DOKE-240050 format. One record per residue (C-alpha): residue in one letter; x, y, z. Coordinates in steps of 0.2 Angstrom, whole numbers, padded with zeros to 4 digits, always signed. Last residue first. Example, Ala and Ser with C-alpha at 12.3 -4.5 7.8 and 13.67 -1.06 7.14 Angstrom:
<sites>
S+0068-0005+0036;A+0062-0022+0039;
</sites>
This chain:
<sites>
E-0006+0574+0089;F-0008+0593+0088;A-0026+0596+0094;A-0029+0613+0101;S-0034+0615+0119;C-0050+0622+0127;P-0056+0635+0138;S-0075+0638+0141;P-0083+0653+0134;P-0087+0666+0147;N-0105+0672+0149;T-0106+0689+0158;L-0088+0694+0161;F-0080+0684+0147;I-0094+0692+0135;H-0087+0709+0140;L-0070+0704+0135;L-0077+0700+0118;Q-0085+0717+0117;D-0069+0726+0121;I-0060+0715+0108;T-0073+0721+0095;H-0087+0709+0090;Y-0091+0711+0071;N-0104+0723+0066;I-0107+0718+0048;D-0111+0732+0036;P-0093+0735+0031;Y-0092+0718+0023;L-0077+0718+0011;K-0069+0731+0022;S-0071+0720+0037;V-0064+0705+0027;E-0048+0713+0020;I-0046+0707+0002;D-0030+0703-0008;D-0027+0708-0026;E-0016+0723-0021;G-0007+0713-0008;I-0009+0716+0010;E+0008+0720+0018;F+0017+0709+0030;N+0022+0709+0048;M+0005+0711+0056;L+0001+0693+0060;V+0019+0689+0062;G+0021+0698+0078;K+0038+0691+0083;V+0034+0689+0102;F+0015+0687+0102;I+0011+0678+0086;S+0027+0669+0081;H+0032+0665+0099;L+0015+0659+0104;I+0014+0648+0089;A+0032+0641+0093;V+0026+0637+0110;P+0010+0628+0103;I+0021+0618+0092;N+0034+0612+0105;Q+0022+0599+0112;P+0022+0591+0094;N+0037+0588+0095;P+0049+0587+0110;L+0051+0602+0122;A+0068+0608+0127;S+0071+0620+0113;F+0055+0629+0117;Y+0060+0632+0135;C+0077+0639+0129;L+0067+0650+0116;F+0056+0657+0129;F+0070+0661+0141;L+0079+0671+0127;K+0063+0680+0122;F+0058+0685+0140;N+0043+0678+0148;T+0038+0693+0158;I+0027+0689+0173;L+0014+0704+0176;I+0006+0705+0193;Y-0012+0709+0190;I-0022+0724+0195;S-0041+0722+0196;E-0057+0733+0191;T-0062+0718+0181;K-0066+0729+0165;K-0051+0740+0168;E-0039+0726+0172;W-0045+0717+0156;L-0042+0733+0145;A-0024+0734+0153;I-0021+0716+0149;L-0026+0717+0131;E-0016+0733+0129;L-0001+0724+0136;Q-0004+0709+0125;S-0005+0720+0109;I-0021+0723+0100;I-0028+0723+0082;N-0047+0719+0085;K-0053+0736+0082;P-0045+0737+0065;P-0053+0721+0058;L-0039+0711+0051;F-0046+0695+0044;I-0037+0691+0027;V-0046+0685+0011;I-0034+0679-0002;R-0041+0678-0020;N-0047+0665-0033;C-0065+0670-0030;A-0068+0683-0017;T-0079+0694-0027;P-0090+0679-0031;D-0096+0679-0013;N-0104+0662-0007;A-0089+0656+0003;V-0085+0673+0008;K-0101+0675+0018;I-0099+0657+0026;T-0081+0663+0031;Y-0087+0679+0038;L-0100+0671+0049;A-0088+0658+0055;I-0074+0670+0059;D-0087+0681+0068;E-0093+0667+0079;E-0075+0663+0083;Y-0071+0681+0090;N-0056+0688+0081;L-0040+0692+0090;V-0027+0701+0079;A-0009+0702+0086;Q+0002+0718+0088;A+0019+0715+0097;E+0021+0726+0113;G+0021+0712+0126;S+0040+0713+0127;G+0042+0694+0125;Y+0027+0684+0131;V+0018+0692+0146;T+0012+0680+0159;I-0003+0686+0170;S-0004+0686+0189;D-0017+0687+0202;N-0026+0670+0199;S-0039+0665+0212;Y-0054+0668+0199;D-0046+0656+0187;H-0060+0656+0173;P-0052+0672+0166;H-0036+0664+0162;L-0029+0680+0153;L-0018+0673+0139;Y-0025+0656+0136;N-0044+0661+0139;V-0041+0676+0128;F-0032+0666+0115;Y-0047+0654+0113;A-0060+0667+0114;G-0051+0677+0100;F-0047+0663+0087;C-0032+0671+0080;S-0029+0677+0061;A-0043+0672+0049;S-0033+0669+0034;V-0045+0664+0021;F-0039+0657+0004;T-0053+0658-0009;Y-0053+0645-0022;S-0058+0639-0040;I-0052+0621-0042;G-0039+0619-0056;A-0032+0603-0048;A-0015+0612-0047;E-0022+0626-0037;I-0030+0614-0024;A-0014+0604-0023;R-0004+0620-0020;R-0015+0626-0006;I-0015+0608+0002;I+0004+0607+0002;R+0004+0625+0009;K-0006+0618+0024;K+0007+0605+0027;D+0021+0618+0026;L+0011+0628+0039;F+0014+0614+0052;E+0032+0612+0047;Q+0034+0631+0050;F+0026+0629+0067;P+0039+0615+0071;S+0053+0626+0064;L+0050+0643+0071;V+0041+0656+0060;T+0042+0664+0043;V+0026+0672+0036;R+0019+0676+0019;D+0012+0659+0012;E+0006+0654+0028;E-0006+0669+0031;V-0009+0665+0049;G-0025+0656+0055;F-0041+0648+0049;D-0032+0634+0038;S-0044+0620+0035;P-0048+0620+0016;L-0061+0631+0008;F-0069+0624-0008;S-0082+0634-0017;G-0093+0631-0033;T-0093+0638-0050;Q-0077+0632-0059;I-0071+0615-0052;L-0073+0618-0034;S-0077+0636-0034;R-0068+0645-0021;F-0056+0637-0009;H-0053+0647+0006;L-0038+0643+0016;A-0038+0650+0034;P-0054+0645+0039;D-0055+0631+0027;I-0068+0631+0013;F-0069+0620-0003;V-0082+0626-0015;K-0092+0615-0028;S-0096+0616-0046;T-0097+0598-0052;G-0083+0586-0056;A-0087+0573-0042;V-0070+0566-0047;K-0060+0581-0044;I-0069+0585-0028;A-0065+0567-0022;D-0047+0569-0025;I-0048+0586-0016;I-0056+0578-0001;K-0043+0564-0001;L-0029+0578-0001;Q-0038+0585+0014;D-0030+0570+0024;L-0015+0581+0024;V-0022+0592+0037;Q-0029+0578+0048;P-0017+0580+0063;Y-0019+0599+0063;A-0038+0598+0065;L-0051+0597+0051;A-0062+0613+0048;S-0065+0609+0030;I-0078+0618+0021;V-0086+0611+0004;V-0098+0622-0005;D-0111+0618-0018;V-0118+0601-0012;Q-0125+0584-0018;Q-0110+0579-0029;I-0099+0581-0013;V-0109+0568-0004;S-0107+0555-0018;V-0089+0559-0021;L-0085+0557-0002;K-0095+0540-0002;E-0085+0534-0016;H-0068+0539-0008;E-0071+0531+0009;D-0054+0534+0016;L-0061+0550+0024;E-0071+0540+0035;G-0090+0540+0036;Q-0106+0546+0044;V-0116+0559+0035;I-0126+0571+0046;N-0139+0582+0038;V-0142+0598+0049;G-0160+0602+0053;M-0156+0611+0069;S-0162+0596+0079;Q-0149+0586+0069;F-0135+0598+0074;E-0140+0596+0093;K-0140+0577+0091;L-0123+0579+0083;L-0117+0590+0098;E-0124+0577+0110;I-0115+0563+0102;K-0099+0573+0102;S-0101+0577+0121;P-0104+0558+0124;H-0086+0554+0117;T-0086+0540+0104;Q-0078+0525+0112;P-0094+0514+0109;T-0092+0519+0091;M-0101+0532+0080;P-0095+0534+0062;R-0083+0549+0058;S-0092+0565+0053;Y-0097+0573+0037;V-0109+0588+0041;Y-0121+0594+0029;T-0130+0611+0029;P-0145+0618+0019;H-0140+0637+0020;G-0152+0648+0030;M-0139+0660+0037;K-0142+0653+0054;V-0138+0635+0047;S-0121+0641+0040;A-0117+0650+0056;K-0121+0635+0067;V-0110+0623+0056;M-0096+0635+0055;Y-0096+0638+0074;R-0096+0619+0076;G-0081+0618+0065;I-0070+0630+0075;Y-0068+0618+0089;G-0072+0601+0081;T-0089+0594+0078;G-0090+0600+0060;G-0073+0593+0055;F-0079+0592+0037;I-0093+0604+0032;L-0104+0602+0017;I-0114+0618+0012;I-0129+0619+0000;S-0129+0636-0008;L-0144+0648-0005;V-0151+0655-0022;S-0154+0674-0021;E-0136+0677-0015;M-0132+0693-0025;
</sites>
């Protein structure tokens, strides 16, 4: 099915999920390009080192701004798949990528971890940066809703442009939320905050698996013009179940501090934008349970059923990674 390996271009490749995408693309043998902002004296050393690591892996680094339309067109004409892993502040900048794709006029793909655009014009793929909840099917608190509205603008623009697509809803970044919910790096911590009742079901997928599945889907005709949702059965879990599993693995007992819904909403209303976005996300996922509050449509695809041969990391296995080689905590960019 994939006898000819597609050439993949990734925007936001030095970001949190983007670096997983780059490494997965290279690991699967795809010639890989990363479009990155030009280096300046203010460029963080960690980004410089990451780009050097990419180059040592054979990645082609293209330095440029998203405003450089002709450069975007030129690069896109050289590739088959375009993946955007741009962070929230740059979501609407993807309109510039879409404009460049239309001008490039060749078959490309636009990929975004939550939006997956398959077949740029007719035969390629484009996945826009989304990698989260299924934004066309959930209702959430206003600041998070405004965030999702911007992602919807990108989806509608892709559809209007006649670009073939696959929208990918990857649910939660597993390592990110394990770090946030359990604070495994804080060895002196003896308490864990529970949001709401702790019984709402969420879906925590390891970032390496999200990247692997995304690269697979970007090159799979089965997913063309369809929504792919990440709901691996062994990764559906509530906060209380997650805490119990962590206590068993660490042979510890934690004090549970309940952040009740009323207190949660009062705290949320006191925060300015964009600081209130992460709180709205927590409420939507872990209090309201929006990841499991909708039915998968007849034409939708659940990724673990599409690729039953892939042994994804279960929650149990992810927590074991935190015991042996814990991923570093990080913060999402909202401004």
